[in-house]
Backbone bond lengths (Angstrom), bond angles and torsions (degrees), N, CA, C in turn:
res aa  C-N    CA-C-N  psi(-1)  N-CA   C-N-CA  omega(-1)  CA-C   N-CA-C  phi
1 M - - - 1.516 - - 1.600 105.51 -
2 L 1.281 108.20 131.36 1.565 115.66 179.44 1.530 110.93 -78.71
3 P 1.354 112.82 143.50 1.486 118.31 172.90 1.520 114.65 -61.31
4 S 1.248 114.51 150.64 1.503 118.37 173.79 1.505 109.44 -71.78
5 L 1.401 113.33 161.21 1.526 115.47 171.53 1.472 118.89 -56.42
6 L 1.398 113.21 -33.23 1.441 116.93 178.11 1.488 111.00 -66.97
7 E 1.311 116.46 -43.77 1.542 121.19 178.96 1.503 106.76 -61.62
8 I 1.307 122.65 -45.52 1.373 120.85 177.83 1.469 118.93 -58.97
9 C 1.376 115.81 -41.08 1.402 123.31 177.80 1.516 116.36 -60.63
10 C 1.333 108.39 -26.46 1.545 114.56 -172.41 1.562 111.28 -108.10
11 M 1.302 117.10 7.80 1.500 118.68 179.79 1.458 112.37 -69.36
12 N 1.344 114.88 133.22 1.505 118.84 177.83 1.521 111.51 -127.85
13 A 1.411 115.57 2.54 1.412 120.92 179.51 1.476 109.84 -158.44
14 V 1.353 120.04 157.09 1.409 122.64 176.01 1.511 111.14 -125.41
15 D 1.384 112.88 164.97 1.438 117.36 174.02 1.480 108.18 -86.24
16 T 1.342 115.44 165.77 1.507 123.98 179.41 1.563 108.09 -59.18
17 N 1.309 119.25 -41.28 1.503 119.08 -173.27 1.554 108.60 -66.60
18 V 1.271 120.36 -25.60 1.503 122.26 174.93 1.459 111.37 -66.89
19 L 1.346 116.25 -48.32 1.459 124.10 -179.80 1.500 108.00 -63.62
20 I 1.324 122.14 -37.42 1.499 122.37 -179.30 1.549 107.61 -68.85
21 Y 1.316 116.57 -45.52 1.495 119.91 -176.66 1.552 113.40 -62.65
22 V 1.317 115.15 -26.56 1.470 118.51 178.60 1.540 111.56 -63.31
23 N 1.321 113.05 -33.98 1.546 119.64 178.24 1.508 117.37 -104.73
24 D 1.344 116.35 9.04 1.419 121.81 -179.80 1.549 112.64 -106.81
25 S 1.315 118.76 99.48 1.394 122.33 -176.47 1.539 118.63 -78.58
26 R 1.347 113.53 4.02 1.431 120.27 179.74 1.553 112.44 -73.11
27 Y 1.392 112.44 -22.56 1.425 117.14 -178.08 1.526 107.77 -126.07
28 P 1.368 119.91 82.55 1.461 117.60 -176.56 1.435 117.50 -58.39
29 S 1.269 117.82 -34.96 1.558 114.24 -178.77 1.489 112.61 -72.49
30 K 1.403 122.31 -30.63 1.397 126.51 175.75 1.523 106.89 -75.35
31 Q 1.262 117.73 -36.93 1.520 122.54 177.75 1.553 107.20 -58.35
32 A 1.250 118.89 -49.73 1.437 120.90 -172.28 1.516 109.54 -67.86
33 I 1.279 118.59 -42.79 1.556 123.15 177.66 1.553 105.81 -60.90
34 A 1.342 118.66 -46.79 1.462 117.30 -178.00 1.463 112.98 -66.26
35 A 1.410 116.36 -39.31 1.457 115.24 175.68 1.548 114.12 -62.99
36 F 1.388 114.85 -32.84 1.499 118.65 179.95 1.563 104.44 -67.23
37 L 1.308 118.47 -45.39 1.475 119.78 -175.34 1.448 112.95 -62.06
38 V 1.401 118.83 -42.31 1.443 122.52 -179.69 1.515 111.48 -67.75
39 A 1.380 115.26 -41.08 1.425 121.13 -179.18 1.503 110.54 -66.66
40 N 1.357 125.15 -19.62 1.325 125.39 -175.69 1.546 111.27 -113.77
41 L 1.293 117.28 23.41 1.475 122.96 178.07 1.627 106.27 -70.57
42 T 1.271 113.88 146.24 1.467 116.69 172.76 1.501 102.11 -84.68
43 E 1.300 120.54 176.72 1.445 125.71 175.75 1.449 106.84 -60.57
44 G 1.329 117.33 127.87 1.348 123.11 -177.05 1.513 115.55 -157.29
45 V 1.305 118.30 -157.17 1.472 122.99 -176.44 1.543 106.90 -130.11
46 L 1.332 108.26 156.18 1.485 117.03 171.96 1.469 108.10 -102.74
47 I 1.382 118.74 109.04 1.426 123.02 -176.06 1.429 112.28 -63.75
48 W 1.265 121.38 137.04 1.424 126.95 -172.76 1.494 108.43 -56.89
49 Q 1.321 120.57 -46.71 1.407 125.50 -178.82 1.604 110.68 -56.90
50 V 1.273 115.12 -44.60 1.448 121.21 -179.19 1.550 107.69 -66.77
51 A 1.338 119.76 -35.33 1.431 117.34 178.53 1.544 113.47 -69.56
52 C 1.314 113.01 -39.13 1.555 118.26 177.61 1.582 108.38 -66.94
53 E 1.289 118.66 -39.79 1.473 118.59 -177.54 1.525 106.43 -68.38
54 Y 1.381 119.28 -44.26 1.395 123.21 177.89 1.539 113.25 -51.70
55 L 1.302 110.11 -49.43 1.503 117.03 178.81 1.532 113.36 -58.85
56 A 1.300 114.81 -47.50 1.465 119.32 -179.05 1.559 111.61 -65.30
57 A 1.348 118.73 -40.71 1.380 123.31 176.38 1.518 116.10 -71.51
58 S 1.266 117.99 -37.40 1.450 121.11 177.62 1.550 114.43 -67.87
59 R 1.337 115.86 -24.54 1.389 119.38 178.28 1.561 112.84 -74.33
60 K 1.352 114.78 -14.38 1.459 118.41 179.70 1.497 109.01 -92.31
61 L 1.312 120.83 -10.66 1.539 124.73 -177.90 1.485 107.78 -77.65
62 E 1.258 116.27 149.45 1.463 119.78 174.16 1.552 107.89 -75.93
63 P 1.332 114.63 131.53 1.492 118.40 -178.26 1.519 111.27 -61.40
64 F 1.422 114.59 145.52 1.453 120.26 -178.29 1.612 108.47 -60.14
65 G 1.268 118.52 139.64 1.452 124.38 -178.85 1.479 113.19 72.88
66 Y 1.306 120.71 9.80 1.455 126.55 -175.99 1.598 109.91 -65.60
67 C 1.247 114.93 130.79 1.444 118.66 179.25 1.510 107.61 -140.47
68 K 1.349 116.71 120.61 1.441 120.30 -174.73 1.574 109.77 -70.59
69 V 1.299 111.22 134.49 1.497 116.76 172.52 1.445 110.89 -92.94
70 L 1.298 114.12 127.68 1.435 118.65 -179.34 1.474 113.19 -92.55
């Protein structure tokens, strides 16, 4: 479910999933929505827990341009 315009205008923080989807090109529609949400944040803070969760989750993602060497 997409957030309403009122919710978007008043956002000052995001969940870890939103930050992950901004950098995850496997799901283009989710990536576009996440990028829109992050771009439209009001001045806010990055919650420490979200930063730690993002770091842990992003380490599990395959690096961009990664190619296994056989």
